[in-house]
N, C-alpha and C positions, 0 to 999 in steps of 0.2 A: 522662479526657477521654469513654467511652463508646465512642469510635468514629462515631458520628450523624455525627460533622463528616469523618468521612473523603472524600467525597463534595467536599467542597469546599478540598482540599488534591488541587494536583497533584505530580508525584513528585518532583521538584526538592523542593516544601516538607515532603513527607515522609521524605525521605533527612535534612535539615535536622531533625527533630522524634528519629529517632535516634539525629541524630549528641551532640545534647543531652541525652538518656538521657530523657526527655517521653515512647515510647514504646520499644518493643521491636520487631523483627522478628520474633520470633513474634506480638505484637497484630498488627498489620499483617497479617502471613500470615493468622492467625484472619476474619479482620475480612473480607479479601480471597477467602476459602473461601466465608462467610457470607452472601456477597454474589452469589459464582457460583453456589451451591447455589436460591439465589433466584429469581433473574431466568431460570437455564439451561434450566428447563424451558418455559418461552416462545421462549427464542429460538435455541435449542439453537447454540450457539455456541463452545462449552468442548468438544471431544471428544474427548480424553484427558486425564485426572486425572491427575495424577504430584505428589499432595500431600506423601506419604512423600519423594519427594524434594527438594521445598523443607524439611523440616523437616531434612531430614539434612544441607541446606549451612547452616540456623541452628547444629544440632548441632557440626559439625565448627568454624566459626568461621567468619565475609563474612570477605573481602577488603572491607580498606580503599579507597572506590571512590567513586562523585560519587552513586552509587547504593544502599551500602546501608545492604541492611534493607526497598525498596522491592518490595515482591512485584507478579510480571508473565507474562508467556505471550507464549510462540512459536507463531512459524504452524504450523501439519501440513506442511510443506515444510521443514521445517532441523533438521540432524540435533543432538540431544542425549543425550552419552552414557551409556549403561544405562536410556530410553525408547524409547519405540515412534515412531515415525514412519511415515505411511502414503503421505505421499504423496494424500488421500483415494480414493484406489483401494484396494482389495477384494484385491488381491493382496498386499502388503502389514501387511495387517489387523493380523498380528503379529508383526510384523518390530524387531527394539530395536536398537537402533544398537551401534557397534563403538566409536566416534567421535563429539563433537561438530565440525560447522563452524565455522569462525575467527568466527563474529558469534558467534553459540551463546556460545561460548569467550569472546568479548566481554563479552559482557552477564552471564554469570559472574565475571568481572573485573571489572566494574561493580559489583559486590558485590548485584546485582540476585536473589532468590529466584525460581523458576521451579517455578512450581504447577503448569503443561497446555501444552497450547497449542490453539489457535484453529484452528477451519474451513478448508478452504479446496477446491473445486471440482477436482476430479482434476487431479493434476498441473498445478493454476493455471489452467488454459486457457482460464476463460468467466471473463465482471465478471460474475457472476452465484455465488456458495458453496452449491447441493443440488445435493452428492455423492448417487451413489447408495449408496455407506458406511454414510453418516451420518446422509442427508437430510438437506433445507434449510437455512437458518439465515433467522432472521426479522428484520424490520428493526426495531428498537423504536420506530420513531415509527409505524408500520403493520403489523403482523405479516404480511398478507394480500401484503408489496410485499418485493423482494428489497433484503437488506442491502450489496447488490454483491461486487464478487468482485475478483484472486480474495481479498482479505484480508478478505471480510466477519466471518467470522466477529473478525476482531481490532478492527474499527472500529462493529463491533454490542456488544461487552463495553465499551467506552473508551466509548462515547453514553451505555450504560444504566448508565453513574459504576459499573461492578465493578470499571477500573480506570483513573487517568488515564493512562496508556501501555501499549502493548501493542508486540511487533515486527505487522510487514508487510514483501510483498514487490514489489517492481513492473515486470511484464516489456512491459507494453503498457497499463498506466493502473492495476492493482492496488493502488498506496496508494493514487492519488488517485478513484480510480472510487468504491471503498468512502467513500472520507470524506465525500466528496456525498453519498451514496445516507445515512450516517447522523447524515450533520451535524459532522463533529469536522475536524483537522487533518489534512493529512497531504504530507509535504515526500517527493518522490521526491530522491533528490543527482543532483550529477553522477558519470557514471559513472567508476569504480573509486574514487570518497569511500566508499565502502565494500568491507569484505570479501565475498568469493563466494564464495571453498575451503575446505575445500582439495582438493574433487573436481574443483573446474571453475576453469580460466582465467579465462573466460565464458560466463555461460548466453545461451545465444537471440541469440550471434553480441553478446554486449556490449548484449543488448538489456535484461536484468535486474539488477537493485539491491538490497538492502536498507534497510530502516530500520524507520520509525512511523511510527502513528498518536497524537495525541494529544490530549486537549481545550487544552492549555493552546503557545504558540508554545515560551517558553521548554524546553517540556522537549525539544520536539523537536531546540531548537536543542545541548543539552546532554549531551542520545544523542547526538548527534554527532559532538561532544566524545570524546563516552567513548569508539568505538567506532569511526571513520571512521582510513586509514591503510592504507597496501600489505599487503598480507602474503609471502610468500617469494613462493607459486606466480603473484604477481602480471604481469599481461605487460604494464603501465601502468600509471600510477598519476596522478590528479586532481590538477589544479593545488595548490598548497598554500594555507590560504588567510591573512590579514595577520595575526590575531587570533584567539582561541577563537569560535569560533559567537556560544558562550550571549552574550562580550560585545555581539555583534549587536544586538542583543533591547532596544528602546531607543535602540538609539543613532538619532538622527535619519535618515532614510531621503535628506532632499534634497527640492530640485527633479525628481521624475522622468519620463524620458519615455514615456507610457505607450500606446503601439497596442494595440487593440480591436476584438473584429467579435463581432456578435451574431449569426451564421451560422454551417452547419457549412464547415470544409476544404473539402466539396466545392461549394461555393456553396449549398446547399438549407439551405431555412428550416428552423428550429427549432421545437422545444413555447414554444408564445406568451408565456407565464410564465418560462421560463427565459431565452424572449431580454430580457424587457422586465428581468427581473433586473441583464441583467450591462450593459446601457445605463443602470438604478438605479446600479448600481458603478459604473461610468466616472463619472457625475454628482456621488459622492461623491468618486470619488478629486480629479477638477478641484474640487472645495469643501476639500480638504488641498493641494490649491495643485499636485498632478500637471500636469504640459503631453499631453493627453488624446486621440490619433485616433483617430476610425477608421481601421484600416487591419490588411489583414493579408496573411501572406506565401503567394505562389503555388509550390506543390510540384510540381516537375518530376516526380515517382512518385506513382502510389498505395501511400500507406503500407499498405492493405487486404494487397494484396495480394502484395507485399513480405513483410509480416510472415508469411503465412499458407506460405510456400512454407517461411524460417526456422523454424515452429513446428513445422510437420510432419514436416521432418526430424529435428528434438532429440529429439518426438516416438516416432518411427519407432525411431531411437536405442535412448530408453528403455527399448522394447518387446524389442530386440535383445537387449540388454544384461538384460533381465528373465526371458527366455528363456532364452538360456546359463545363467546364473543356477541355474534351476528345471526344464532339462535337460527342458523341454516346450515344448510349439505354447500359446501362454496365444490365451484363449476371451473368450467375452462377461462369461463367469465373473469373472475375470481385474479386465477392463475392462471402463469404459463402452463405448458404439458410434460417440461423439465422439471417443473415446482412437482406436480399431481404427481408425476411418474416417477419422482421421488419418495412421497411419501408413500407413494402404492409399495414399494418395493420395501420400503422399513415395513409396514406391517407383517413380510412374510419374516421377517428378523424375528427372534427372540433376545431376555434378555442377556441369555450364554451367548450368542455369538456379537451383542455388542460390549460386553466384557470380554471378549476375545480378543479385538481390536482396539480394546487398549493396552490390551497385553502385549501384543503386535504393536503399537505404537512405542509403549515402553519398551517396547527393547530394540525399537531401532534409534531409540533415544541411548540404549547404553550405548550402540554398538557407533552411532556417533561420538557421544563422549570419551567412548577410545581411542579413539580415532583421531580428536581434537586435544587427547594428552603429549600426544608424538608428535604434534606440533602446533603451530600458533593462529596458521589460518589456514582455511581452504579452502580454493579458488574454482570455480566451476560458470558454464553457461547460464547467464539467469534463465534463461530459454534456448533450446534447440533447437529454435527454427528462429526463423525469421518474422517478426510482427504479421497473423493471419489473416488476410482480406475477413470484410469485413461478409457478414453472410456463411462463412466457415462452418462457424460453429452453430448450429439454430437451438435455438430452446423451443423452436416451437414446430419445429419439424412432426410431419408423421412416423418416419424411421430414424429415435434418437440414438440408435443403438453403435452409429461413429461417432460421438459425440467423447465416448471413452477410452478409443483408438485414437482418436485425436490430443486428446489431452495428455497422454504418455507421453505421446510423440512429441509432443509442443514443450509443455512445463513440467516433466517426466524429477527435475531434482529441486522443485521449491518446498511441499509441502514434508517436508523429512524435518526442514527445521523449524516448523508450527510442531510439530510432534517433539521434539528438542527441546523447546523451547529456546534454543540458544540465537543467540543474535545472527542476522544474517544481511546485507546490503548488497544493494544492485547499484555500479558505477556504473556512469557514461562514456565507457573511454572507447568505442568501434563506434564506424558508423557501414555498414554494407556499399554492393558498388549500384543498389539503387537509391541509395540514399537513407537508409530505414535505418534508424539506429538499434546498437548490438549489448545491450550489458552485459559487464559479471558482476556473478554474485560472492560478492566473499562472506565467511561463516566464522565465528568465534566461538568460545570457550563459553557457557554459560556466566552471564553478567560484566562476559568483556564486553561492550558493546567501545571501551575506552578503547583499548585496542586499534577495530574498529578505523574509530571517529579516525584516531592518527595517519591510521595506513589512506583512510578515504583524504585527510588534508593536504597529506603528500601526493598519491597519485591526483587529487586535484590540481597542483602546480607542475610536476610532471607533464602531464597533458590534459589543459584546460579545457572546458565544454562550456562553458556560461557564454561564451561568444559566437557557439554553433548554437545556430537559431533557425526553427522550422521554414517552410515558404509561408505559413498560417499565422504568422505571428500580431501581434498589440501593438 
């Protein structure tokens, strides 16, 4: 077929071609590499290339898994034995992993050929991907704009049709934010649905999780089936699904009770185009037979304050461990200004402050659980502004004081679902007049990815996004 059609297949379909021996894993890898080389000079999304690793996987013989032979990229926050992982930081630019993360190993076991890593901001700290080490990752819809973060590299390559699916992680919105900014589908799973070890029992006090961004809903569901489940170090486990997630795609979602808001959780007005897009999607949902009501949860604490305390504390620990490893004090040559400032702030915090932040996160979680007891799904904008321009969130600025207020305006509604552990997804259902994607966020009860996958598949049929392709496209 010459693989001109590569971009029209999702990962499930590509794996089927390999199973039927209509194409080989090497054919798919060669095509993915060619597509990377075509668009990466414009996007700067694939920052570590280890094509030889994928070629060795194929030569050795791939496991018989659900995605055997499908090319794949993991985020530069995940360890893969024998390859470089930098965490977006200059200090680790030459690090080679001596073991794999559990999630990376499950991708390998699923039969994926992993040929590189996608860009992340340093330690995944901000919702834009512009590390000092690698430079900015550009949005394929408009190169002057951010691809989001922290999984900005992953979302950019999927949007540009380099791959149908790529690894992503989410600690405060980092799957959903770039999915929204780049016009792809991104599901943040229930806490502990997917593994985060073996080096962590939980990340950022349980806020972080990993999964993928994708073009199709069924790729996301099938990948969750492939990698979900506890590991030996799991401190807790997610509620088990009733059936494989892939079987939820195409299943009738029924008449859902959907609450929605077109405002920030702080009550602030948002970008008018974003607000109108939410209302338009609410009308569409009503037309699909769902019961839709304008209503939003009231939060008992400020998510941004609780998150800043938790993230600063973990960042400080990361730098302490790095100093112990290198045997010297680390400087601005090693880490960005925001990372150092965050660690410095943590030194003024007490253990009591940290526990208080965890308690606030629990209180937010309780409020969201109570709210979703009265409805099935909550709809809100993934981002309250259109994708920011590159440079607006500058982690090397001499004045970092504007970053907090910018984040409060830009992505105020994502982190609360990391605190609650509830699943939430960004669905590419709208575009601005300027041609930038506007993702819609849907959240459900703890453990209920099934409802979200059923609804997402319905929306994928009602308002297809697969054929919407950005100007920069492989």
